[in-house]
Backbone as CSV, one residue per row, in Angstrom:
resi,resn,N_x,N_y,N_z,CA_x,CA_y,CA_z,C_x,C_y,C_z
1,UNK,0.813,-1.195,0.000,0.000,0.000,0.000,0.855,1.257,0.000
2,UNK,1.979,1.211,0.667,2.852,2.370,0.708,3.376,2.711,-0.685
3,UNK,3.638,1.715,-1.492,4.129,1.973,-2.858,3.136,2.810,-3.658
4,UNK,1.898,2.460,-3.624,0.907,3.208,-4.383,0.582,4.552,-3.730
5,UNK,0.702,4.627,-2.407,0.390,5.862,-1.701,1.399,6.970,-2.017
6,UNK,2.693,6.631,-2.087,3.725,7.638,-2.323,3.567,8.292,-3.697
7,UNK,3.425,7.499,-4.788,3.238,8.165,-6.078,1.957,8.983,-6.147
8,UNK,0.889,8.490,-5.534,-0.355,9.249,-5.563,-0.203,10.517,-4.734
9,UNK,0.434,10.389,-3.569,0.617,11.540,-2.702,1.466,12.617,-3.373
10,UNK,2.586,12.209,-3.987,3.467,13.181,-4.631,3.113,13.420,-6.093
11,UNK,2.240,12.601,-6.648,1.920,12.690,-8.075,1.303,14.010,-8.476
12,UNK,0.293,14.474,-7.752,-0.391,15.699,-8.132,0.502,16.931,-7.995
13,UNK,1.212,17.101,-6.889,2.093,18.277,-6.810,3.195,18.257,-7.877
14,UNK,3.766,17.077,-8.115,4.820,16.981,-9.133,4.236,17.280,-10.503
15,UNK,3.059,16.743,-10.782,2.412,17.005,-12.072,2.125,18.499,-12.239
16,UNK,1.715,19.157,-11.154,1.456,20.604,-11.230,2.736,21.387,-11.487
17,UNK,3.802,20.984,-10.830,5.097,21.657,-11.029,5.559,21.481,-12.471
18,UNK,5.418,20.274,-12.995,5.798,20.008,-14.383,4.940,20.844,-15.325
19,UNK,3.635,20.911,-15.065,2.741,21.688,-15.910,3.094,23.179,-15.844
20,UNK,3.374,23.677,-14.661,3.759,25.089,-14.507,5.076,25.343,-15.249
21,UNK,6.012,24.417,-15.157,7.279,24.551,-15.875,7.075,24.595,-17.379
22,UNK,6.197,23.723,-17.872,5.902,23.727,-19.311,5.244,25.027,-19.733
23,UNK,4.295,25.504,-18.936,3.627,26.765,-19.262,4.614,27.928,-19.249
24,UNK,5.511,27.929,-18.285,6.535,28.981,-18.227,7.440,28.903,-19.447
25,UNK,7.783,27.697,-19.854,8.615,27.524,-21.043,7.919,28.015,-22.296
26,UNK,6.635,27.687,-22.444,5.867,28.154,-23.593,5.723,29.674,-23.588
27,UNK,5.500,30.253,-22.427,5.396,31.701,-22.319,6.718,32.371,-22.691
28,UNK,7.812,31.823,-22.204,9.125,32.372,-22.543,9.380,32.279,-24.041
29,UNK,9.010,31.167,-24.644,9.179,31.004,-26.091,8.332,32.026,-26.840
30,UNK,7.062,32.179,-26.438,6.177,33.133,-27.103,6.716,34.556,-26.987
31,UNK,7.206,34.907,-25.813,7.739,36.258,-25.618,9.030,36.482,-26.397
32,UNK,9.799,35.424,-26.628,11.031,35.586,-27.403,10.753,35.656,-28.900
33,UNK,9.688,35.021,-29.358,9.362,35.006,-30.788,8.574,36.246,-31.194
34,UNK,7.765,36.770,-30.301,6.915,37.907,-30.614,7.678,39.114,-31.165
35,UNK,8.798,39.544,-30.554,9.529,40.681,-31.131,10.061,40.396,-32.531
36,UNK,10.451,39.163,-32.779,10.945,38.809,-34.116,9.819,38.918,-35.128
37,UNK,8.643,38.389,-34.784,7.508,38.473,-35.695,7.077,39.920,-35.896
38,UNK,7.102,40.704,-34.845,6.721,42.110,-34.951,7.710,42.868,-35.823
39,UNK,9.011,42.609,-35.669,10.003,43.294,-36.494,9.897,42.845,-37.938
40,UNK,9.545,41.585,-38.167,9.349,41.046,-39.507,8.231,41.816,-40.206
41,UNK,7.103,41.991,-39.512,5.962,42.705,-40.080,6.285,44.175,-40.285
42,UNK,6.961,44.805,-39.326,7.319,46.218,-39.454,8.275,46.434,-40.618
43,UNK,9.261,45.559,-40.763,10.218,45.676,-41.864,9.505,45.535,-43.195
44,UNK,8.587,44.602,-43.286,7.841,44.386,-44.517,6.973,45.591,-44.846
45,UNK,6.319,46.163,-43.831,5.483,47.343,-44.058,6.324,48.528,-44.509
46,UNK,7.496,48.716,-43.910,8.368,49.839,-44.260,8.852,49.777,-45.705
47,UNK,9.308,48.621,-46.112,9.907,48.516,-47.435,8.844,48.341,-48.523
48,UNK,7.643,47.900,-48.155,6.569,47.777,-49.132,6.665,46.546,-50.003
49,UNK,7.520,45.622,-49.663,7.676,44.369,-50.396,7.598,43.223,-49.401
50,UNK,7.106,42.071,-49.836,7.006,40.955,-48.895,8.360,40.355,-48.552
51,UNK,8.498,39.945,-47.316,9.680,39.203,-46.903,9.376,37.737,-47.170
52,UNK,10.291,37.062,-47.815,10.087,35.657,-48.193,9.665,34.845,-46.971
53,UNK,8.666,33.957,-47.111,8.178,33.203,-45.954,9.216,32.290,-45.304
54,UNK,10.281,31.923,-46.015,11.310,31.068,-45.441,12.509,31.855,-44.924
55,UNK,12.353,33.166,-44.800,13.434,33.993,-44.276,13.759,33.569,-42.850
56,UNK,15.027,33.554,-42.535,15.467,33.232,-41.180,15.301,34.500,-40.352
57,UNK,14.363,34.453,-39.422,13.979,35.659,-38.667,15.164,36.333,-37.985
58,UNK,16.095,35.558,-37.479,17.229,36.151,-36.760,18.213,36.866,-37.683
59,UNK,18.056,36.710,-39.007,18.980,37.370,-39.938,18.399,38.652,-40.536
60,UNK,17.163,38.980,-40.196,16.522,40.165,-40.775,17.143,41.420,-40.179
61,UNK,17.671,42.263,-41.067,18.291,43.519,-40.654,17.602,44.651,-41.410
62,UNK,17.114,45.629,-40.668,16.441,46.791,-41.268,17.313,48.015,-41.077
63,UNK,17.481,48.771,-42.153,18.230,50.030,-42.095,17.412,51.081,-42.826
64,UNK,17.550,52.320,-42.402,16.846,53.398,-43.087,17.624,54.695,-42.905
65,UNK,17.294,55.653,-43.744,17.944,56.940,-43.643,17.271,57.960,-44.538
66,UNK,17.704,59.192,-44.383,17.173,60.292,-45.187,18.314,61.212,-45.573
67,UNK,18.169,61.836,-46.704,19.162,62.810,-47.136,18.837,63.363,-48.497
68,UNK,19.035,64.644,-48.663,18.834,65.348,-49.933,17.484,65.038,-50.570
69,UNK,16.426,65.070,-49.765,15.073,64.888,-50.280,14.684,63.447,-50.562
70,UNK,15.498,62.514,-50.139,15.212,61.099,-50.387,15.200,60.336,-49.075
71,UNK,14.242,59.455,-48.941,14.185,58.544,-47.796,14.406,57.141,-48.340
72,UNK,15.250,56.371,-47.675,15.503,54.999,-48.139,15.329,54.012,-46.986
73,UNK,14.866,52.841,-47.345,14.679,51.754,-46.390,15.292,50.517,-47.019
74,UNK,16.062,49.770,-46.230,16.697,48.545,-46.731,16.473,47.432,-45.708
75,UNK,16.031,46.285,-46.191,15.855,45.105,-45.354,16.636,43.977,-46.012
76,UNK,17.553,43.389,-45.268,18.321,42.262,-45.804,18.123,41.053,-44.894
77,UNK,18.208,39.878,-45.494,18.001,38.642,-44.735,18.513,37.456,-45.528
78,UNK,18.587,36.322,-44.849,19.017,35.061,-45.436,17.821,34.133,-45.486
79,UNK,17.766,33.322,-46.526,16.664,32.387,-46.715,17.232,30.985,-46.887
80,UNK,16.630,30.022,-46.228,16.994,28.619,-46.430,16.159,28.062,-47.581
81,UNK,16.430,28.542,-48.766,15.710,28.100,-49.957,16.627,28.268,-51.159
82,UNK,16.448,27.435,-52.171,17.278,27.558,-53.377,17.051,28.888,-54.103
83,UNK,18.090,29.340,-54.740,18.115,30.613,-55.468,16.949,30.733,-56.457
84,UNK,16.750,29.735,-57.288,15.700,29.816,-58.317,14.317,29.950,-57.697
85,UNK,14.094,29.297,-56.587,12.808,29.395,-55.899,12.584,30.816,-55.378
86,UNK,13.616,31.425,-54.841,13.508,32.788,-54.305,13.265,33.780,-55.439
87,UNK,14.002,33.634,-56.529,13.804,34.517,-57.691,12.375,34.370,-58.205
88,UNK,11.876,33.147,-58.317,10.507,32.912,-58.775,9.473,33.554,-57.860
89,UNK,9.705,33.466,-56.559,8.791,34.072,-55.596,8.679,35.575,-55.828
90,UNK,9.812,36.266,-55.951,9.771,37.724,-56.102,9.297,38.147,-57.487
91,UNK,9.598,37.387,-58.517,9.078,37.722,-59.852,7.557,37.626,-59.847
92,UNK,7.033,36.607,-59.185,5.582,36.431,-59.096,4.944,37.562,-58.286
93,UNK,5.595,37.979,-57.205,5.062,39.041,-56.356,4.970,40.376,-57.082
94,UNK,5.956,40.670,-57.946,6.015,41.993,-58.576,5.320,42.064,-59.929
95,UNK,5.113,40.935,-60.565,4.398,40.942,-61.834,5.262,41.340,-63.016
96,UNK,4.588,41.640,-64.104,5.255,41.888,-65.395,5.901,43.267,-65.509
97,UNK,5.522,44.183,-64.654,6.055,45.540,-64.757,7.497,45.656,-64.259
98,UNK,7.974,44.640,-63.594,9.326,44.692,-63.022,10.374,44.413,-64.094
99,UNK,11.520,45.081,-63.953,12.671,44.837,-64.831,13.593,43.857,-64.123
100,UNK,13.989,42.794,-64.828,14.808,41.749,-64.223,16.130,41.646,-64.963
101,UNK,17.203,41.633,-64.179,18.553,41.465,-64.727,19.234,40.335,-63.962
102,UNK,19.750,39.334,-64.705,20.394,38.199,-64.060,21.830,38.055,-64.540
103,UNK,22.699,37.696,-63.586,24.111,37.471,-63.884,24.514,36.123,-63.286
104,UNK,25.180,35.304,-64.109,25.700,34.018,-63.652,27.194,34.029,-63.944
105,UNK,27.990,34.204,-62.887,29.436,34.280,-63.077,30.107,32.923,-62.902
106,UNK,29.317,31.875,-62.900,29.881,30.543,-62.710,29.695,30.055,-61.285
107,UNK,30.250,30.766,-60.342,30.111,30.395,-58.921,29.048,31.220,-58.205
108,UNK,28.820,32.422,-58.672,27.889,33.326,-58.002,26.720,33.644,-58.924
109,UNK,25.517,33.509,-58.387,24.304,33.838,-59.116,23.728,35.114,-58.523
110,UNK,23.286,36.019,-59.389,22.753,37.285,-58.909,21.597,37.733,-59.783
111,UNK,20.515,38.133,-59.145,19.366,38.691,-59.855,19.023,40.027,-59.222
112,UNK,18.820,41.018,-60.067,18.383,42.341,-59.623,17.014,42.598,-60.246
113,UNK,16.030,42.873,-59.417,14.678,43.156,-59.883,14.354,44.593,-59.494
114,UNK,13.953,45.385,-60.468,13.624,46.794,-60.251,12.160,47.039,-60.577
115,UNK,11.516,47.841,-59.746,10.127,48.195,-59.985,9.924,49.639,-59.560
116,UNK,9.271,50.391,-60.418,8.965,51.776,-60.097,7.473,51.990,-60.346
117,UNK,6.711,52.033,-59.287,5.269,52.261,-59.406,4.978,53.736,-59.659
118,UNK,5.976,54.544,-59.354,5.856,55.995,-59.453,7.304,56.492,-59.556
119,UNK,7.603,57.510,-60.351,8.988,57.969,-60.460,9.619,58.364,-59.120
120,UNK,8.789,58.691,-58.150,9.315,59.099,-56.848,9.341,57.950,-55.842
121,UNK,9.009,56.728,-56.276,8.939,55.581,-55.368,9.476,54.344,-56.097
122,UNK,10.713,53.974,-55.780,11.369,52.875,-56.491,11.721,51.727,-55.545
123,UNK,11.548,50.497,-56.051,11.831,49.283,-55.293,12.934,48.492,-55.981
124,UNK,13.853,47.947,-55.197,14.929,47.112,-55.716,14.985,45.821,-54.912
125,UNK,15.183,44.718,-55.591,15.389,43.433,-54.927,16.665,42.844,-55.490
126,UNK,17.616,42.579,-54.611,18.883,41.980,-55.015,18.961,40.588,-54.381
127,UNK,19.047,39.551,-55.228,19.052,38.161,-54.770,20.381,37.533,-55.181
128,UNK,21.095,36.956,-54.210,22.420,36.403,-54.472,22.567,35.037,-53.807
129,UNK,23.283,34.144,-54.494,23.586,32.840,-53.920,24.802,32.247,-54.624
130,UNK,25.512,31.394,-53.921,26.592,30.645,-54.550,25.979,29.429,-55.223
131,UNK,26.483,29.103,-56.386,25.950,27.974,-57.142,25.994,26.698,-56.292
132,UNK,24.869,25.969,-56.282,24.786,24.714,-55.565,24.453,24.832,-54.088
133,UNK,24.386,26.036,-53.563,24.054,26.239,-52.141,22.550,26.412,-51.980
134,UNK,22.026,26.025,-50.830,20.600,26.167,-50.555,20.288,27.411,-49.741
135,UNK,21.290,28.234,-49.507,21.100,29.475,-48.757,21.183,30.636,-49.741
136,UNK,20.216,31.527,-49.642,20.135,32.662,-50.552,20.088,33.956,-49.737
137,UNK,20.823,34.958,-50.199,20.839,36.276,-49.561,19.899,37.197,-50.341
138,UNK,19.094,37.977,-49.617,18.163,38.905,-50.265,18.291,40.274,-49.612
139,UNK,18.236,41.286,-50.455,18.198,42.662,-49.977,17.044,43.359,-50.682
140,UNK,16.090,43.845,-49.899,14.966,44.617,-50.408,15.239,46.079,-50.084
141,UNK,15.025,46.957,-51.036,15.216,48.372,-50.726,14.159,49.207,-51.427
142,UNK,13.908,50.344,-50.835,12.919,51.280,-51.372,13.481,52.682,-51.228
143,UNK,13.397,53.438,-52.295,13.826,54.837,-52.301,12.619,55.704,-52.621
144,UNK,12.329,56.641,-51.731,11.188,57.527,-51.906,11.700,58.954,-51.944
145,UNK,11.368,59.661,-53.028,11.772,61.063,-53.166,10.696,61.922,-52.543
146,UNK,11.143,62.819,-51.676,10.194,63.736,-51.025,10.346,65.125,-51.630
147,UNK,9.211,65.794,-51.847,9.268,67.146,-52.442,9.858,68.164,-51.500
């Protein structure tokens, strides 16, 4: 009887402690991911172009500045996806109005996509990868001329 009594006696408090520990772990995870997701959305809103869904959140870097009547925003990140897939994603997002320039130097692949919805609002996407690698570098930028 003592064998069954001890696990039952200590079972509920231990189970509660384990449950509280799991909840604390989940809360800590949620709080650590939330700023990354928020910065992801803010960066995307600023630059006006979508951030690839496979972007590695910890690699997203946003920069901005102003000078001589121009405001610029740049978001760069790394993607765990093949180069051709990333290029296809951005070509599909921007449609037929975008100008596409591709360079294949043998080891390095590079695509530059330009879009100007308005002469005072220009978008650039620079996609780079080493041949045969599954990691792709992307830089999204937007230049806005202010009167």
